[in-house]
C-alpha positions in Angstrom: 10.1 -39.7 4.2 12.5 -38.6 1.5 12.9 -35.1 0.0 13.9 -34.1 -3.5 17.6 -33.3 -3.9 18.5 -29.7 -3.9 20.3 -28.5 -7.0 23.9 -27.5 -6.1 24.5 -23.8 -6.0 26.7 -22.7 -9.0 29.1 -20.5 -7.0 28.2 -21.0 -3.4 26.2 -17.8 -3.2 22.7 -18.6 -1.9 20.1 -16.4 -3.6 16.9 -18.1 -2.3 14.4 -15.5 -1.2 16.2 -12.6 -2.8 14.7 -10.2 -5.3 16.1 -10.3 -8.9 18.2 -7.2 -8.4 19.6 -8.5 -5.1 20.4 -11.8 -6.8 22.4 -10.0 -9.4 24.4 -8.1 -6.8 25.1 -11.3 -4.9 26.3 -13.1 -7.9 27.8 -10.3 -10.0 31.4 -10.9 -9.2 31.3 -14.5 -10.2 29.5 -14.0 -13.5 31.4 -14.4 -16.8 31.9 -11.1 -18.8 29.1 -11.9 -21.2 26.6 -12.7 -18.5 27.6 -9.5 -16.7 26.6 -7.5 -19.8 23.2 -9.3 -19.5 23.0 -8.6 -15.8 23.7 -4.9 -16.4 20.8 -4.7 -18.8 18.5 -6.5 -16.3 19.4 -3.9 -13.7 19.1 -1.0 -16.1 15.6 -2.1 -17.1 14.5 -3.5 -13.8 11.5 -1.2 -13.5 10.0 -2.3 -16.9 11.7 -5.7 -17.4 8.5 -7.6 -17.9 7.7 -5.6 -21.0 10.6 -7.2 -22.8 11.2 -10.7 -24.2 14.3 -12.7 -23.5 15.4 -12.2 -27.1 15.0 -8.4 -26.8 17.0 -8.3 -23.6 19.8 -10.3 -25.3 19.8 -7.8 -28.2 20.0 -4.9 -25.8 23.0 -6.5 -24.0 24.7 -7.5 -27.2 24.9 -11.2 -26.2 23.3 -14.4 -27.4 20.0 -15.8 -26.3 21.9 -18.8 -24.9 24.0 -16.4 -22.7 20.8 -14.8 -21.3 19.5 -18.3 -20.6 22.6 -19.2 -18.7 22.3 -15.9 -16.8 18.8 -16.7 -15.7 19.9 -20.1 -14.5 22.8 -18.5 -12.6 20.3 -16.3 -10.9 18.2 -19.2 -9.8 15.5 -19.2 -12.5 14.7 -21.9 -15.0 13.9 -19.4 -17.8 12.6 -15.9 -18.4 9.0 -17.1 -17.7 10.0 -17.6 -14.1 11.6 -14.2 -14.1 8.3 -12.7 -15.2 6.5 -14.6 -12.4 9.0 -13.3 -9.9 8.3 -9.7 -11.1 4.6 -10.2 -10.8 5.1 -11.4 -7.3 7.0 -8.3 -6.4 4.3 -6.1 -7.9 1.7 -7.9 -5.8 3.6 -6.8 -2.8 3.7 -3.2 -3.8 7.1 -3.0 -5.5 6.9 -0.6 -8.5 7.4 -2.9 -11.5 6.0 -2.3 -14.9 4.3 -5.5 -16.1 2.8 -4.2 -19.4 3.6 -2.0 -22.3 2.6 1.6 -22.7 -0.2 2.7 -20.3 -3.7 1.9 -21.5 -5.7 4.8 -20.2 -9.1 3.3 -20.9 -8.0 0.1 -19.1 -6.6 2.2 -16.3 -9.9 4.1 -15.9 -11.9 0.8 -16.0 -9.6 -0.7 -13.3 -10.0 2.4 -11.1 -13.8 2.3 -11.4 -13.8 -1.4 -10.4 -11.6 -0.7 -7.4 -13.8 2.2 -6.2 -16.9 0.0 -6.5 -15.3 -2.8 -4.5 -14.1 -0.4 -1.8 -17.4 1.4 -1.5 -19.2 -2.0 -1.3 -16.8 -3.1 1.5 -17.5 0.2 3.4 -21.3 -0.3 2.9 -21.2 -3.5 5.0 -19.9 -1.6 8.1 -21.0 2.0 7.3 -23.6 2.5 9.9 -21.5 1.2 12.8 -18.3 2.9 11.7 -19.9 6.3 11.0 -21.7 6.1 14.4 -18.5 5.5 16.4 -16.5 8.1 14.5 -19.3 10.7 15.0 -19.7 10.2 18.7 -16.5 8.9 20.2 -14.9 11.4 22.5 -11.6 11.2 20.6 -10.8 9.9 17.1 -7.2 9.0 16.2 -6.2 8.5 12.6 -3.0 6.5 12.0 -1.0 6.1 8.8 2.6 5.5 7.9 4.5 5.6 4.6 2.1 5.5 1.6 -0.8 5.3 4.1 0.0 8.7 5.5 -1.5 10.9 2.8 -4.8 8.9 3.0 -4.8 9.2 6.8 -4.0 13.0 6.5 -6.9 13.5 4.1 -9.3 11.6 6.4 -8.3 13.6 9.4 -8.7 16.8 7.5 -12.3 15.8 6.4 -13.3 14.5 9.9 -12.0 17.6 11.7 -14.3 19.8 9.7 -17.2 17.7 11.0 -16.2 17.1 14.7 -13.5 18.2 17.2 -10.8 16.1 18.8 -9.5 14.3 15.7 -5.7 13.5 15.9 -3.3 12.4 13.2 -0.5 10.0 14.1 2.4 9.9 14.0 3.3 13.5 14.1 6.4 14.4 12.1 9.5 13.2 13.9 7.4 11.6 16.7 6.4 8.1 17.8 2.8 7.2 18.6 3.1 5.5 22.0 2.6 8.7 24.0 -0.7 9.4 22.1 -2.2 5.9 22.1 -1.4 4.8 25.7 -4.5 6.7 27.1 -7.0 5.5 24.5 -10.0 3.9 26.0 -12.9 1.7 24.7 -14.9 4.9 24.3 -12.4 6.4 21.8 -11.9 5.2 18.2 -8.9 4.6 15.9 -8.8 4.6 12.1 -5.8 2.6 11.1 -4.8 3.2 7.5 -2.4 0.4 6.6 -1.7 -0.3 3.0 0.8 -2.8 1.8 4.6 -2.4 2.5 3.6 -1.7 6.1 6.2 -1.2 8.8 6.2 -4.1 11.3 5.1 -1.9 14.2 1.6 -1.5 12.7 0.7 -5.0 13.8 2.0 -4.4 17.3 -0.1 -1.2 17.5 -3.2 -3.1 16.3 -2.7 -5.8 18.9 -2.3 -3.2 21.7 -5.5 -1.4 20.7 -7.4 -4.6 20.6 -6.1 -5.5 24.1 -7.2 -2.1 25.3 -10.7 -2.6 23.9 -10.4 0.5 21.6 -12.6 0.2 18.5 -10.4 0.1 15.4 -11.5 0.8 11.8 -8.9 -0.8 9.5 -8.7 0.8 6.0 -6.3 -1.4 4.1 -5.7 -3.5 1.0 -6.2 -7.3 0.7 -2.7 -8.0 2.1 -3.9 -6.9 5.5 -6.0 -10.0 6.1 -4.0 -11.1 9.1 -3.9 -7.6 10.5 -7.7 -7.4 10.1 -8.0 -10.1 12.9 -7.1 -7.4 15.4 -9.5 -4.7 14.0 -13.2 -4.2 14.8 -14.1 -3.4 11.2 -12.1 -3.8 8.0 -12.8 -1.7 5.0 -10.9 -3.4 2.2 -9.6 -1.0 -0.5 -7.9 -2.4 -3.6 -4.7 -0.6 -4.5 -3.4 -2.9 -7.2 -3.3 -0.9 -10.5 -2.5 -1.8 -14.1 0.7 0.2 -13.9 3.9 0.1 -11.8 2.5 2.0 -8.9 -0.4 1.5 -6.5 -3.4 3.6 -6.9 -5.3 5.1 -3.9 -8.4 6.3 -5.8 -10.5 3.7 -4.0 -9.2 4.8 -0.6 -9.9 8.5 -1.4 -13.5 7.6 -2.4 -13.9 5.7 0.9 -12.7 8.8 2.8 -15.2 11.0 1.1 -18.1 8.6 1.7 -17.1 8.0 5.3 -16.7 11.7 6.1 -20.1 12.4 4.5 -21.8 9.7 6.7 -20.2 11.1 9.8 -21.4 14.6 9.0 -24.9 13.2 8.6 -24.8 11.7 12.0 -23.4 14.8 13.6 -26.5 16.6 12.4 -27.0 20.3 13.2 -23.8 20.3 15.4 -21.7 19.1 12.4 -23.3 21.6 10.1 -22.6 24.5 12.5 -19.0 23.4 12.8 -18.6 23.4 9.0 -20.1 26.9 8.8 -17.8 28.2 11.6 -14.7 26.8 10.0 -15.7 28.2 6.7 -16.1 31.7 8.3 -12.7 31.3 9.9 -11.2 30.4 6.5 -12.5 33.7 5.1 -11.6 35.8 8.1 -8.0 34.5 8.2 -7.6 34.7 4.4 -6.7 31.0 4.2 -8.8 30.3 1.1 -9.3 32.4 -2.0 -12.4 34.5 -2.2 -15.4 33.1 -4.0 
């Protein structure tokens, strides 16, 4: 079996697998002065690079289109089309990169609505089983790191109004091992794990599965491998039309899930809600009606 020859590296610096900005840093010292000017423009406009054409970038840099073409090849791309594809790949992994022109608010609203419908439909497949376990498990632990933490925090805040013994992990400055080591098959974990997850999330999911603890995974489509270690997976799209991920669908799932848990808690849940509301007013924690 023969393999295709590998094109020689221009300057001996291997850039395979690196992001565009990392490739520029790796090669910058060897670039000719004109290509450096082009590289400076690429770095300056990295966040919205895909909104430009190659000719526009050349104008911004004050160099010729031929110079920009040589720069792209020096960075390991055949042309600017490959650069755009590279940027789209970064965006699909959660890197904030603008892929379009000015925000289209109507398009944004339509995309958000579609994401919410998809997430609610995914929740509906498992709603009865998930709501039951979160309503009646002795302990519920909600886990979220990085961009998943605000969603986890919101879910914990909603569930704790409905039932006792709901814990959020990790606590600020703490690890989670001390809190998960005693979890049993009777308890429940909600693992919020959106893309750009720390590697430890997978190890946690594997440990929980080995312990027999039911796990509700709330995550985007990139968590497909992680879902193999969960009991239920509620898939929430986060890909937005802009540079940053949107968690509108996840927030909608939190509201629907908390409502379902309240329904299953029945009179006990309603009494807890009323007691907490009285405490809010007695302690002056919310403004008067």
